[in-house]
C-alpha positions as CSV (number, residue, x, y, z in Angstrom):
1,M,24.1,110.7,168.0
2,K,23.3,107.0,167.7
3,L,21.3,105.5,169.4
4,Q,19.8,102.5,169.4
5,I,16.3,101.3,169.2
6,I,14.6,97.8,170.0
7,L,11.5,97.7,167.4
8,E,8.9,95.7,167.9
9,P,5.7,94.6,166.3
10,S,2.9,94.8,169.4
11,E,0.2,91.8,170.4
12,E,-2.5,95.1,169.4
13,G,-1.3,95.8,166.5
14,G,1.3,98.5,165.6
15,F,5.1,98.5,166.4
16,T,6.9,99.7,169.9
17,A,10.0,100.9,169.5
18,T,12.4,101.6,172.7
19,V,16.0,103.0,173.0
20,P,17.8,100.6,175.9
21,S,20.1,103.6,176.5
22,L,16.9,106.4,177.4
23,P,15.4,104.2,180.9
24,G,11.4,104.7,180.3
25,C,12.0,106.0,176.0
26,I,9.9,104.3,174.6
27,S,6.8,105.3,172.2
28,E,4.5,103.6,169.2
29,G,3.1,103.6,166.1
30,V,1.0,102.5,163.6
31,D,3.6,101.2,161.4
32,R,7.5,101.0,161.2
33,E,7.1,104.6,160.4
34,S,5.1,105.8,161.8
35,A,6.7,104.3,165.2
36,L,10.1,105.3,164.1
37,K,8.8,108.9,163.3
38,N,7.5,109.4,167.4
39,I,10.2,107.6,168.7
40,Q,12.8,110.1,167.3
41,E,10.0,112.3,169.5
42,A,9.9,110.8,172.6
43,I,13.9,110.9,172.4
44,E,14.3,114.8,171.4
45,L,12.7,115.1,174.3
46,Y,13.9,113.0,177.0
47,L,16.9,114.2,176.1
48,E,15.4,117.9,176.4
49,P,17.0,120.2,179.4
50,V,14.5,121.5,182.0
51,A,14.9,124.7,184.6
52,D,15.1,122.1,187.3
53,D,17.9,120.8,185.4
54,S,21.0,124.2,186.3
55,Q,19.4,123.0,189.8
56,F,22.2,122.4,191.8
57,S,23.5,122.6,195.6
58,E,26.0,125.1,195.7
59,Q,28.7,122.4,196.7
60,A,27.8,120.3,193.9
61,E,30.6,120.2,191.2
62,T,30.9,119.0,187.5
63,V,32.5,115.5,187.3
64,E,32.9,113.8,183.4
65,L,34.3,110.8,183.6
66,S,34.7,107.9,180.4
67,V,33.3,104.1,179.9
């Protein structure tokens, strides 16, 4: 999976990395390399399934949608 990352210098120093397609997925690093490493970890955690994700009501259905 390829995702677009926005990497920008922070006012306090270092870099901030955000993933526009994953709301709230933000990380920082003291340099570009650490910011990219940290955002990769943040993406993995963001996408990691949690036990609550599989609990749906009996009326729930799965639907696929192409956009």
